C-alpha positions in Angstrom: 6.7 -17.6 -5.1 8.3 -18.8 -1.9 8.4 -16.0 0.8 5.5 -14.0 -0.7 1.9 -13.9 0.2 -0.9 -14.4 -2.4 -1.4 -10.7 -3.2 2.4 -10.1 -3.3 2.8 -13.0 -5.8 -0.1 -11.6 -7.9 1.6 -8.1 -7.9 5.0 -9.6 -8.8 3.3 -11.4 -11.7 2.1 -8.0 -13.0 5.5 -6.4 -12.5 7.3 -9.2 -14.3 4.9 -9.1 -17.2 5.3 -5.4 -17.7 7.8 -4.0 -20.2 9.3 -1.6 -17.8 8.6 0.2 -14.5 5.0 0.2 -13.4 2.9 2.7 -11.4 0.4 1.7 -8.7 -2.4 2.5 -11.1 -0.9 0.1 -13.7 -0.9 -2.7 -11.2 -4.4 -1.9 -9.9 -5.8 -2.0 -13.4 -4.0 -5.3 -14.3 -5.5 -6.9 -11.2 -9.0 -5.4 -11.5 -10.5 -8.2 -13.6 -9.5 -10.7 -10.9 -9.7 -8.7 -7.7 -11.3 -5.6 -6.3 -8.6 -3.7 -4.5 -8.1 -0.2 -3.1 -5.3 1.9 -4.6 -3.8 2.3 -1.1 -3.7 -1.5 -0.7 -1.7 -2.0 -3.9 0.6 0.9 -2.9 1.2 -0.6 0.5 2.1 -4.0 -0.9 4.4 -2.4 -3.5 6.2 -0.5 -0.8 6.4 -3.7 1.3 8.0 -5.5 -1.7 10.5 -2.7 -2.0 11.5 -3.2 1.7 11.8 -6.9 1.1 14.2 -6.3 -1.8 11.9 -7.6 -4.6 11.3 -4.2 -6.1 13.0 -0.8 -6.5 11.2 2.4 -7.0 11.9 5.7 -8.6 10.0 9.0 -8.3 8.0 9.8 -11.4 6.2 13.2 -10.9 4.3 12.9 -7.7 4.1 9.1 -7.7 6.6 6.2 -7.8 7.2 3.7 -10.5 8.3 0.2 -9.5 10.7 -2.2 -11.1 11.7 -5.8 -10.2 15.2 -6.2 -8.8 15.5 -9.6 -10.6 13.7 -11.5 -13.3 11.4 -14.3 -12.4 14.0 -16.8 -13.6 16.7 -15.2 -11.5 14.4 -15.3 -8.4 13.5 -18.9 -9.0 17.2 -19.8 -9.4 17.9 -18.2 -6.0 15.2 -20.2 -4.4 16.7 -23.4 -5.8 20.1 -22.3 -4.5 18.5 -21.8 -1.0 17.0 -25.3 -1.1 20.3 -26.8 -2.0 22.1 -24.8 0.7 19.6 -25.8 3.4 19.9 -29.6 2.5 22.5 -31.7 4.3 22.8 -33.7 1.1 22.6 -31.4 -1.9 23.8 -34.1 -4.3 20.8 -36.3 -3.4 18.5 -33.3 -3.9 20.1 -32.6 -7.3 19.8 -36.3 -8.3 16.1 -36.4 -7.4 15.5 -33.1 -9.2 17.4 -34.4 -12.3 15.2 -37.5 -12.4 12.1 -35.3 -12.4 13.0 -32.9 -15.3 11.3 -33.2 -18.7 13.2 -34.0 -21.8 13.2 -30.4 -22.8 14.6 -29.3 -19.4 17.2 -32.0 -19.6 18.3 -30.8 -23.0 18.6 -27.2 -21.7 20.8 -28.4 -18.9 23.0 -30.3 -21.3 23.3 -27.2 -23.5 24.4 -25.0 -20.6 26.9 -27.5 -19.2 30.3 -28.0 -20.8 32.3 -31.2 -21.1 33.7 -30.7 -17.6 30.1 -30.3 -16.2 30.6 -26.6 -15.5 28.4 -23.9 -17.1 29.7 -22.4 -20.3 
């Protein structure tokens, strides 16, 4: 994910895959098969993601539980919006993007756009 380090991205993958808020221990256990991390390392990264606005946290007993502030799809859409906003020719970017989409993605775009080309 743009703007995130490798460990931050791995942690966000765990948070997004969860059915609700996660504790540090939950994230640590999910990452354990792939990485050997200290509890405090995961806690520090979760806190950093809160400061960056990717997560919120709520007190649960003596510990915090963390929840994503947006879904992966919402975050990705924001990144696409940023790319378009940074381009001097967003129409050209959209044209090149449209030429690169799969048939399934093209159908999804057509489904969402009305006759006037605006989202339904």
